[in-house]
N, C-alpha and C positions, 0 to 999 in steps of 0.2 A: 504494500500500500504506500502510495506516495504521500509525503508530507507537503506542506505548502511551499517550502523552499525548493524541494525537488521538482514540483510542478512548475515553478518559475524557471528553474534551470532548463527543463524540457522546452518551455516556451521560448526562451532566449535562443537555444540551439536551433529550434525550428524556424524562428522568425528572422534571425540574423541574415539568412540567405536572401531575404526579400527586402531588407531595410539596411541601407548603407550606413546610416548614422549609428544604428544599433550594432552593426558589425564592427564599427570602429571602436566601440566601447565594450564589446561583448566579453573579451577575455578578462578584463578587470572586474566586470560585473559578475561573471561566472565564478571567479575566485571568491568574491564576497558571498555569493549565494551558496557556494559549497561550504564555507564556514558556517553560514546560517543553517544549512541543512543538517550539519553535524550537531550543532547546538540544539536544534529542534528535536532531533532523534534522541539525544541524551535526555532532554526534558520530558519527552513522551515516555521514555523508559522509567524515569524517576517518578513521574506522576502515577504510573500504573503499578508501581511496587508499593509494598506496605512500609511505612516509616517506623522509626524507632527513636526514642529519646531517653536519655539517662539524666537524672537530676542528682548532682553531687554538691557538697558544700557543707559548711558548718551550721548555717541557719536553717533549722527545721521548719520554722514558720515561713521562710522564703520559699523553700521547696514545696510546702503545702499550698502556698499561694500559686506557684507556677503550675502545680498539678491541677488545681481547681481551674485556673485560667485555660489550660490546654485541654482538659478532659471533662469538664463538668457540663451538665445539661443546662437548660434555660433557667432552672431554679438554683443553680450553683452547687448541685450535688453531684458527686461522682458515684453513680450507681454501679454496684457489683451484683450481677445477676447469676444465680446458681439455678440448677434445675428445680429446686424446692422453693426458693424465695429470693427476694431482692434486698440488698443492704446498701446503706449510704456509707461510703468508705470513711468519711470524717466523723460520722456519728457512731457507727457500730464497730468498725474494725480498728480505727486509729483515732479515738477521741482525744482531743488535746494536742494532736500532732506530735505524739511522742516519737523519739528517734527509733527507727527500726533497724534490726541487725540482719536484715535479709533483703534480697532483691524482690521487688514486686513487679509483675508484668501485667499490663492491662491490654486487652484486645477487643475489637469489635467483631472479630471473626469467630463464630461459634465452633467452627471446625478446628481452630487452633487452641481453643480453651482446654 
């Protein structure tokens, strides 16, 4: 599947034979479009993959704030859903934002849980 920059490259290659002005500038334009096509492909790959973030540092309240900002729902809760019930991370699992001695992984993908 062609991305936008690749489609523009094809258009320049096809059209330069019929347009003298485009033909004069086509090589430089194709070099720029090739770089854009590579960047676009990398971005498409990045957007389609699942992301990951790690929160490190001394301030537990700052990490809790970042976790809430990145993962919370509209009401500000980080819901943990198990097959039996749902929990709010900050109210039920880690009230008071106590330091944890383990890594915690959150996912939206039920298959990975």
